[in-house]
LUMTOR-457937 format. One line per field, with one value per atom (N, C-alpha, C): atom name; x, y, z. Coordinates in pm, whole numbers, plus 32768, in hexadecimal, padded with zeros to 4 digits. Layout:
N
site	(CA  ...);
c1	(X  ...);
c2	(Y  ...);
c3	(Z  ...);
//
This chain:
230
site	(N  CA  C  N  CA  C  N  CA  C  N  CA  C  N  CA  C  N  CA  C  N  CA  C  N  CA  C  N  CA  C  N  CA  C  N  CA  C  N  CA  C  N  CA  C  N  CA  C  N  CA  C  N  CA  C  N  CA  C  N  CA  C  N  CA  C  N  CA  C  N  CA  C  N  CA  C  N  CA  C  N  CA  C  N  CA  C  N  CA  C  N  CA  C  N  CA  C  N  CA  C  N  CA  C  N  CA  C  N  CA  C  N  CA  C  N  CA  C  N  CA  C  N  CA  C  N  CA  C  N  CA  C  N  CA  C  N  CA  C  N  CA  C  N  CA  C  N  CA  C  N  CA  C  N  CA  C  N  CA  C  N  CA  C  N  CA  C  N  CA  C  N  CA  C  N  CA  C  N  CA  C  N  CA  C  N  CA  C  N  CA  C  N  CA  C  N  CA  C  N  CA  C  N  CA  C  N  CA  C  N  CA  C  N  CA  C  N  CA  C  N  CA  C  N  CA  C  N  CA  C  N  CA  C  N  CA  C  N  CA  C  N  CA  C  N  CA  C  N  CA  C  N  CA  C  N  CA  C  N  CA  C  N  CA  C  N  CA  C  N  CA  C  N  CA  C  N  CA  C  N  CA  C  N  CA  C  N  CA  C  N  CA  C  N  CA  C  N  CA  C  N  CA  C  N  CA  C  N  CA  C  N  CA  C  N  CA  C  N  CA  C  N  CA  C  N  CA  C  N  CA  C  N  CA  C  N  CA  C  N  CA  C  N  CA  C  N  CA  C  N  CA  C  N  CA  C  N  CA  C  N  CA  C  N  CA  C  N  CA  C  N  CA  C  N  CA  C  N  CA  C  N  CA  C  N  CA  C  N  CA  C  N  CA  C  N  CA  C  N  CA  C  N  CA  C  N  CA  C  N  CA  C  N  CA  C  N  CA  C  N  CA  C  N  CA  C  N  CA  C  N  CA  C  N  CA  C  N  CA  C  N  CA  C  N  CA  C  N  CA  C  N  CA  C  N  CA  C  N  CA  C  N  CA  C  N  CA  C  N  CA  C  N  CA  C  N  CA  C  N  CA  C  N  CA  C  N  CA  C  N  CA  C  N  CA  C  N  CA  C  N  CA  C  N  CA  C  N  CA  C  N  CA  C  N  CA  C  N  CA  C  N  CA  C  N  CA  C  N  CA  C  N  CA  C  N  CA  C  N  CA  C  N  CA  C  N  CA  C  N  CA  C  N  CA  C  N  CA  C  N  CA  C  N  CA  C  N  CA  C  N  CA  C  N  CA  C  N  CA  C  N  CA  C  N  CA  C  N  CA  C  N  CA  C  N  CA  C  N  CA  C  N  CA  C  N  CA  C  N  CA  C  N  CA  C  N  CA  C  N  CA  C  N  CA  C  N  CA  C  N  CA  C  N  CA  C  N  CA  C  N  CA  C  N  CA  C  N  CA  C  N  CA  C  N  CA  C  N  CA  C  N  CA  C  N  CA  C  N  CA  C  N  CA  C  N  CA  C  N  CA  C  N  CA  C  N  CA  C  N  CA  C  N  CA  C  N  CA  C  N  CA  C  N  CA  C  N  CA  C  N  CA  C  N  CA  C  N  CA  C  N  CA  C  N  CA  C  N  CA  C  N  CA  C  N  CA  C  N  CA  C  N  CA  C  N  CA  C  N  CA  C  N  CA  C  N  CA  C  N  CA  C  N  CA  C  N  CA  C  N  CA  C  N  CA  C  N  CA  C  N  CA  C  N  CA  C  N  CA  C  N  CA  C  N  CA  C  N  CA  C  N  CA  C);
c1	(78EB  7913  7922  78F0  78F8  7985  79A1  7A27  7A48  79E2  79F9  7A2D  7A01  7A2A  7AB1  7ADD  7B55  7BCF  7C27  7CA5  7C9F  7C36  7C2C  7C80  7CCF  7D23  7CF1  7CE4  7CBF  7D25  7D6D  7DD2  7DA4  7DA5  7D75  7DD9  7E06  7E5E  7ED6  7F12  7F81  8002  8048  80C9  812D  81AB  8217  828D  82B7  8326  8395  8410  8484  84D8  851E  8583  860B  8660  86E4  874D  87A9  8814  87DB  876B  872E  86D9  86D0  8681  8600  8595  8513  8509  84E6  84D2  8442  83F7  836C  8368  8367  836C  82E8  8279  81F3  81A4  8154  810B  807A  8021  7F92  7F67  7F97  7F76  7EE9  7E9B  7E18  7E18  7DED  7DF5  7D92  7D4E  7CF6  7D29  7D2D  7D56  7CF1  7CBB  7C5B  7C9D  7C61  7C96  7C9F  7D12  7D28  7D5C  7D6E  7DA3  7E36  7E66  7EF5  7F1D  7F81  7FA5  803C  806A  80F7  8109  8175  819A  821E  821B  8290  82C1  8340  8378  840E  8450  84E1  8508  8587  85B8  859C  856B  854A  84BF  846E  83E6  8386  83A9  8351  8314  8340  8304  8314  838F  83A8  8368  8367  8326  8292  8250  81C3  81AF  8205  81F9  820C  826D  8288  8212  81D0  8159  80E7  80D6  806F  8082  8100  811E  8134  811C  812B  81B9  821C  82A7  82CF  8281  8298  8210  8212  8197  818C  8112  8103  810F  8132  8137  80AC  8064  7FDB  7F86  7F02  7EA5  7E6F  7E16  7DD4  7DF3  7DF8  7E0D  7DA8  7D47  7CE0  7CF0  7CEB  7CEE  7C6D  7C19  7B92  7B4B  7B5D  7B19  7B59  7BC7  7C0A  7C86  7C94  7D09  7D7B  7DC9  7E25  7E9B  7EBD  7F2D  7F06  7E89  7E61  7E7D  7EA3  7EC1  7F4A  7F5F  7FE4  8041  80C1  8125  8114  80E5  80D1  8064  7FF7  7F8A  7FB4  8003  8036  8093  80E6  8141  80F2  8086  8032  7FEE  7FC4  7F89  7FED  8069  80D0  80E8  80EC  810A  809C  801F  7FAE  7F70  7F7B  7F33  7F8C  800E  8066  80DF  8101  817C  81D7  825A  82BA  8321  833F  83AD  83FF  8482  84D8  853A  8583  85E4  864C  867A  86D8  8689  869B  863F  863F  86AD  86B6  8699  86C5  86B9  8725  8708  876B  87C8  884A  88A5  88BC  88A7  88C2  884D  87DB  8764  8745  8701  86DA  8665  8646  85D2  8554  8545  84D0  84CC  853C  8540  8526  8560  8546  84B2  8474  83E6  838E  83B4  8367  836A  83CE  83E9  8370  8327  82B4  824A  8234  81D1  81FC  827B  82AD  82A4  82C2  82B9  8229  81C9  813C  810B  815C  8135  80FF  8103  80D4  812F  80F6  8146  81AC  821A  8282  824F  81FD  81C9  816F  8119  80C0  810F  8171  81C5  8210  8242  8289  822B  81B2  8151  8131  8118  80F6  816E  81E6  825E  827B  826D  8284  8220  81A3  813D  815C  8187  81A0  8222  8286  8301  82E2  8288  825D  8218  81C6  817D  81DB  824B  82A9  8318  8307  8363  83E6  83E7  8466  8462  840E  8404  848C  84D8  8559  85C9  85AC  8614  85F8  8599  856D  85D7  8636  869C  871E  871E  8794  8794  880B  881A  8829  8812  8816  8895  8908  8985  898F  8935  8933  88CA  8888  881D  8846  8809  881E  87D3  87EE  87A9  8713  86E6  8657  8618  865F  862C  8623  8687  8683  860A  85ED  857A  84F7  84F2  8479  8464  84D2  84C5  848E  84BE  848C  83F7  83CA  833B  82EE  8324  82E3  82D8  8342  833F  82D4  82C6  8262  81D4  81C2  813B  8113  8170  8155  80E2  80CC  805E  7FDB  7FDB  7F66  7F34  7F8A  7F63  7EFC  7EB9  7E5B  7EA3  7F1B  7F62  7FF5  802A  80B8  80F5  8159  819E  822A  824A  82CC  8315  838E  83DE  8452  8446  84AA  84CE  846A  8484  84E1  84F5  854E  85C1  85D5  863C  86C9  86DC  8762  8774  8717  8718  872B  8760  876A  86DE  86D7  8655  8602  863F  85F4  85C0  8614  85E9  857F  8593  8531  84A9  84A7  8429  83E0  8429  83EA  83AD  83F1  83BA  833C  833F  82C7  8252  826A  8200  81C7  821F  81F3  819D  81C7  817B  80F1  80ED  806D  8011  8049  7FF9  7FC2  8013  7FE6  7F73  7F7E  7F12  7E92  7EA1  7E2C  7DEE  7E3E  7E07  7DE1  7E28  7E0C  7DB4  7DA5  7D58  7D9E  7E21  7E6F  7E89  7E7C  7E9B  7F32  7F58  7FE5  8007  8064  8094  812A  8158  81E3  8221  828E  82E2  8348  834E  83A8  83D2  8449  8474  845E  842E  8420  8398  8398  831B  82CD  8314  82CD  827F  82B7  826E  81F9  8211  81A6  8131  8150  80E8  808F  80BF  8071  8014  8021  7FC9  7F46  7EDD  7E5B  7E5D  7EAC  7EB3  7F44  7F5D  7FE3  7FD7  8026  802D  80BE  80D0  8154  8161  81D6  81F3  8263  8253  82BE  82BF  8331  8340  82D5  82B5  8257  81C5  81A5  811A  80F9  807C  804F  803B  807F  8077  802B  8015  7FC4  7F90  7F26  7EEF  7E81  7E63  7DF2  7DB5);
c2	(7B4B  7AD5  7A5E  79EB  7974  7940  78F5  78BD  785F  7817  77B8  77FE  787E  78C8  790C  7917  7961  7923  797B  794D  7921  793F  7917  7974  7938  7983  796D  79DC  79D6  7A27  79E3  7A23  7A1D  7A8E  7A95  7AE0  7A9C  7AD8  7B20  7ADC  7B17  7B0D  7B7C  7B7F  7BCC  7BA5  7BEB  7BF9  7C74  7C92  7CDA  7CAE  7CF0  7D29  7D95  7DC9  7DB0  7D67  7D46  7D5F  7DBA  7DDE  7E05  7E4F  7E7F  7E18  7D9E  7D35  7D1E  7CFF  7CE3  7C4E  7C2F  7BA5  7B94  7B3F  7B24  7AAA  7AC3  7A56  7A0C  7A55  7A19  7A55  7A00  7A2C  79FC  7A54  7A36  79C0  79BA  794A  795C  78F0  78EB  787A  789A  7837  7859  77F3  7803  77A8  77DE  7792  77AF  7745  7756  7736  7768  7752  76BD  7691  7606  75B2  75EF  75A9  7585  7520  7503  74F7  7545  7553  754D  74FA  74F5  753D  758B  75CF  7595  7558  7515  755E  7547  7580  758C  759A  75A6  7630  7641  76C3  772D  77A0  780B  7804  77A3  7794  77FC  783C  78A0  7875  7802  77CB  7829  7851  78A6  7930  7962  79E3  79DB  796F  795E  7955  790B  78FC  7984  79D1  7A53  7AB3  7AAA  7AFE  7ACF  7A4D  7A1A  7A4E  7A5D  7A8F  7B25  7B6B  7BFC  7C2C  7BD3  7BFD  7C43  7C2D  7C6B  7C95  7CF4  7D26  7CF6  7CD6  7CB2  7D2E  7D18  7D85  7D9E  7D32  7D3B  7CCE  7CDE  7C7A  7C9A  7C44  7C5D  7BED  7C14  7BB9  7BDF  7B89  7BA3  7B44  7B79  7B2A  7B47  7AE3  7AF8  7B6A  7B70  7BD5  7C5E  7C6E  7CF0  7CF2  7D5E  7D6F  7DA6  7D4B  7D76  7DC8  7DBD  7E0C  7E9D  7EBF  7F4C  7F8A  7F37  7F68  7FAB  8000  803B  7FD5  7FF5  7F95  7F73  7FD1  7FB5  7F4C  7F58  7EF8  7E70  7E6F  7DF1  7DAC  7DF9  7DC0  7D80  7DC1  7D89  7D09  7D06  7C8E  7C1B  7C35  7BCD  7B98  7BF2  7BCB  7B75  7B94  7B53  7AE0  7AE4  7A82  7A1A  7A38  79E3  79B7  7937  7903  78D4  78ED  78CA  7867  7801  77A5  779A  77B1  77AE  7738  7721  76B3  76C6  7740  7761  77A9  777D  77A2  7836  787D  790D  792B  78D3  78EF  7952  79A3  7A00  79B5  79AF  7954  7978  79F6  7A20  7A07  79DA  79C4  792F  790A  787F  7859  77D7  77A8  77F2  7800  7845  78D6  791B  79A8  79BA  7962  7969  7954  78F6  78D9  794C  7990  7A00  7A7B  7A85  7B02  7B3C  7AEE  7B2A  7B5F  7B1A  7B47  7BCB  7BD8  7C54  7CC6  7CAA  7D10  7D42  7CE9  7D0D  7D66  7D71  7DC1  7D6F  7CEC  7C95  7CA4  7C95  7C9C  7C2A  7C41  7BDB  7B5C  7B69  7AF4  7AA1  7AE4  7A9B  7A5E  7AA8  7A73  79F7  79FA  7986  790F  7928  78BB  7878  78CA  7894  784A  7883  7844  77BF  77B7  7739  76CF  76F7  7697  765F  76B4  7684  7635  7658  7608  757D  7575  74F3  74A3  74E7  74A3  7469  74AD  747B  7426  7405  73A7  73E1  7461  74A1  74DD  74A7  74DC  74DC  7470  7464  74B3  74F3  753D  75D3  7601  768C  76F1  76CA  772A  771C  76C5  76B3  7718  7744  779D  774B  7787  773B  76E9  771F  76D6  7658  7649  75D3  756E  7589  7533  74EE  747B  7438  7484  7461  74A3  7491  7419  7400  744D  7458  74A5  7539  756C  75F8  7612  75B5  75C9  75BE  756B  7563  75E4  7624  76A7  770B  7704  775E  774A  76CD  76B2  76EA  76D7  770D  77A5  77E5  7878  78A1  7855  7874  7864  7811  77F1  783D  7885  78BF  7923  7965  79C4  7983  78FE  78B2  78E4  78E0  7916  78BE  78F8  78AB  785C  7888  784D  783A  77C3  77A5  778F  77DF  77D8  77A1  7735  76F3  76E7  771E  771D  76BB  7645  75DA  75C2  75A6  75A0  7531  74CB  745C  744D  74B2  74A8  74A3  74CD  74CF  7462  7400  7398  730E  72B2  7228  71EB  7179  713E  711E  70E1  70BA  7134  719A  7213  725B  725F  729F  725D  71D9  7190  71B6  71CA  71F2  727E  72D6  735C  7353  72FB  72E7  72BE  725C  722A  729B  72EF  735C  73C0  73E5  7444  740D  7390  7352  734A  7329  731F  73A7  7410  7497  74C2  74A1  74C0  7478  73FB  73A8  73D0  73E5  73FB  748D  74EA  7578  75B5  7571  75AA  761F  7626  7693  7675  76D9  76CB  76B7  7653  7632  7637  768E  7698  7681  761C  75F1  75F5  763D  7633  75C6  7563  74F3  74AD  746F  7411  7382  7373  72F0  72B4  724E  7215  71D1  7196  7153  71B7  7230  7297  72C9  72DF  730D  72AB  722A  71C4  71C6  7201  7205  727E  72D8  734C  7327  736D  7353  7377  73DD  7409  7425  7422  743C  7488  74F2  7538  753C  7540  754F  75D6  7612  7690  767A  76B8  76B6  773D  777E  7802  7863  785E  78BE  789F  782B  7807  7781  7774  76F3  7694  7622  75C2  7544  752E  74BE  74DB  749A  74AE  744C  7439  73E6  741F);
c3	(49A2  4955  49B2  498A  49DE  49E4  4A4E  4A5D  49EB  49B7  494A  48CE  48B9  4842  4855  48D2  48F1  48AF  487C  4843  47B3  476B  46DF  4688  4630  45D2  4544  44FC  446E  441E  43C7  4372  42E2  429E  4215  41BD  4154  40EE  412D  418E  41D8  4189  417E  413A  418F  4182  41C6  4168  4153  40F9  4145  412E  4167  40F6  4112  40B6  40F5  40B0  40E4  4079  4097  4039  3FB1  3FB6  3F3B  3EF2  3F29  3EE9  3F38  3EF0  3F2D  3F4D  3FC9  3FF3  4020  3FDA  3FFC  4058  40DA  413B  4144  4139  4138  40C5  4083  400D  4014  403C  4038  408D  4109  4162  419D  419B  41DB  4241  42BC  4327  4396  43C9  443D  44AC  4525  459B  460A  4645  46B1  4736  47A2  4828  4845  4876  4897  4825  47B0  473C  4754  470D  470A  4678  4651  45C4  45B4  4558  4533  44AE  44A5  4429  43F9  4383  434C  42CF  42AE  4235  4241  41D0  41D0  4205  4223  424F  41E5  4211  41B3  417B  41A7  4171  41A8  4219  4254  42D9  430D  4387  43FF  441A  448E  447C  4401  43E7  440B  43E3  4403  449A  44DE  456F  45B4  4585  45C2  45AE  453C  4526  457F  458F  45E9  4677  46A0  4725  472C  46BF  46B1  46C9  46B7  46BB  4639  45CF  454E  4516  44B9  447E  43ED  43BE  4331  42D9  425C  41FB  41C1  41A7  4171  41B0  41A0  41D0  425A  4289  4309  436D  43EC  445C  44C6  44DD  4541  45B6  462F  46A9  46F4  46FE  4737  46F0  466C  461C  461D  4668  4671  4617  45CD  4577  45CB  4606  466F  463C  45BD  458A  4571  4590  4592  461A  467C  4702  4706  476B  477B  47BD  47BF  47EE  4882  48D1  495F  4974  4928  4935  48FE  4892  485C  48C0  4903  4967  49D9  4A02  4A6C  4A3C  49BE  4983  4985  495C  495C  49E9  4A49  4AD2  4B0F  4AEE  4B32  4AE4  4A60  4A0E  49CC  49C0  4970  49C2  49B8  49F0  4980  498D  4925  495A  4908  4924  48A4  48B0  483B  4844  47D8  47D5  4843  4855  48BF  492C  49A6  4A12  4A37  4A1D  4A3C  4ACF  4B28  4BB7  4BE0  4C45  4C79  4CD7  4CB6  4CFE  4D90  4DB4  4E3D  4E9C  4E64  4EB6  4EC2  4F30  4F45  4EEB  4EEB  4EA0  4ECB  4F4E  4F84  4F56  4F5E  4F37  4EA2  4E50  4DC0  4DA3  4DE8  4DD1  4DFE  4E69  4E9D  4E42  4DEB  4DA4  4D5A  4D06  4CC0  4D1F  4D8F  4DF0  4E30  4E50  4E8A  4E26  4DA9  4D40  4D32  4D47  4D39  4DAC  4E16  4E89  4EFD  4EF1  4F5D  4FD6  504C  50C6  50C7  510C  5111  5153  51BA  51FF  51A3  5158  50FD  5089  5055  4FE8  5017  5091  50C7  50D6  5108  511A  5094  502E  4FAB  4F6D  4F7E  4F46  4F89  500B  5051  5025  500E  4FE3  4F59  4EFC  4E75  4E6F  4EBF  4EC4  4EFB  4F5A  4F8C  4F1E  4ECE  4E62  4DF9  4DDF  4D7A  4DB9  4E39  4E79  4EA8  4ECD  4EF3  4F7F  4FD5  505D  50A2  5090  50D5  5092  5021  4FD8  4FD4  5024  5017  5043  5099  50C5  5076  5011  4FBD  4F4A  4F25  4EB4  4E34  4DBF  4D41  4D2E  4D55  4D45  4D98  4DF8  4E4E  4E23  4DB2  4D81  4D00  4CE4  4C63  4BF6  4B7A  4B0A  4B11  4B34  4B3F  4BB0  4C20  4C92  4C6F  4C29  4BFF  4BA6  4B4C  4AF4  4B40  4BA6  4BF9  4C47  4C74  4CB3  4C4F  4BD3  4B6B  4B53  4B57  4B48  4BC0  4C39  4CB0  4CA7  4C7D  4C6D  4C09  4B9D  4B37  4B6B  4BD1  4C02  4C7F  4CBD  4D41  4D3D  4CCB  4CC0  4C91  4C8C  4C60  4BD8  4B72  4AEF  4AAA  4A48  49F7  498B  4966  48F5  4916  48F8  490A  4880  485F  47DE  47F4  47AE  47C2  473C  4737  46BC  46CE  4691  469D  4730  4785  4815  4841  47EB  4810  47AE  475B  46F4  472A  47A8  47E4  484D  484E  48B5  4878  48C8  4898  488C  4848  4827  48A3  4907  497F  49CA  49DB  4A20  49CF  494C  48F4  48FE  4906  4912  4992  49FF  4A7D  4A72  4A2B  4A15  49BF  4958  4905  495C  49B4  4A0C  4A62  4A94  4AEA  4A9D  4A24  49D4  49B0  4987  4962  49DC  4A4F  4AC9  4AF2  4AE4  4B05  4AAA  4A2C  49CE  49F5  4A1C  4A3C  4AC2  4B28  4BAE  4BC8  4B8B  4BA2  4B37  4AC5  4A57  4A15  4A28  49EF  495B  4907  4879  4869  481B  4809  4775  4751  46C7  46CA  467F  4683  45F8  45EA  4572  458D  4535  454F  44CF  44D4  446E  449D  4519  4556  4532  44DE  44AF  451F  457F  45ED  4641  4656  469D  4649  45C8  456F  456E  4571  456C  45E8  4653  46CF  46D5  4678  4672  462C  464C  460F  457B  4558  44CD  44A6  4426  43F2  436F  4360  42E0  42B3  422F  41F6  41B3  41C1  417D  4119  40A5  4040  3FFB  3FFC  3FBD  3FEB  406D  40A6  4093  405A  4042  4085  40B2  40E6  4072  4078  4009  402F  40B1  40DD  4167  418D  4211  422E  42AE  42D5  4355);
//
């Protein structure tokens, strides 16, 4: 498969149902979506619309109940959990509203973590982590622990950690929802620049219209269904 074709996602009639306290919750209902490598996509909708559920399925953190999910033509949910975990580690980077950094480790150590988990040597993991921390403007903060960093710096470390394995796809769930406007805008700039310069696919769940407007495409979800898109 050519590099140009790599990373293509095809979702067809995707549904996700949960059972909670004996009640059926249809989080996603017959979603159809195509995403190509290097795309930038915003997913909008009110709380409970299914945005995070869709993002989690894109990153294989959750499984669909029905429908198909093809990645480069492969039905990845037919894989066993070990192969899915390797896919997540190597192909997908995650950034959440709360950074989920390990408080006892430095910025550098937190960024190295996915590379070490993959089996990379410590020396190579450190080299890659230092390079990406430099790219996100945190060279001088690499030996600081999360408690010594501002909220924006913590989120930049989270972005660096998500990118250290050079994934094909970056998934961000309300990445600036816990930040002030000015800091959030800087994170927006960084995400857009990474999409543009690295060709990494960027999918963002957000309530922030200014961030959504910077994406190449935008879809809306309501009651588990896509109600608008471009």
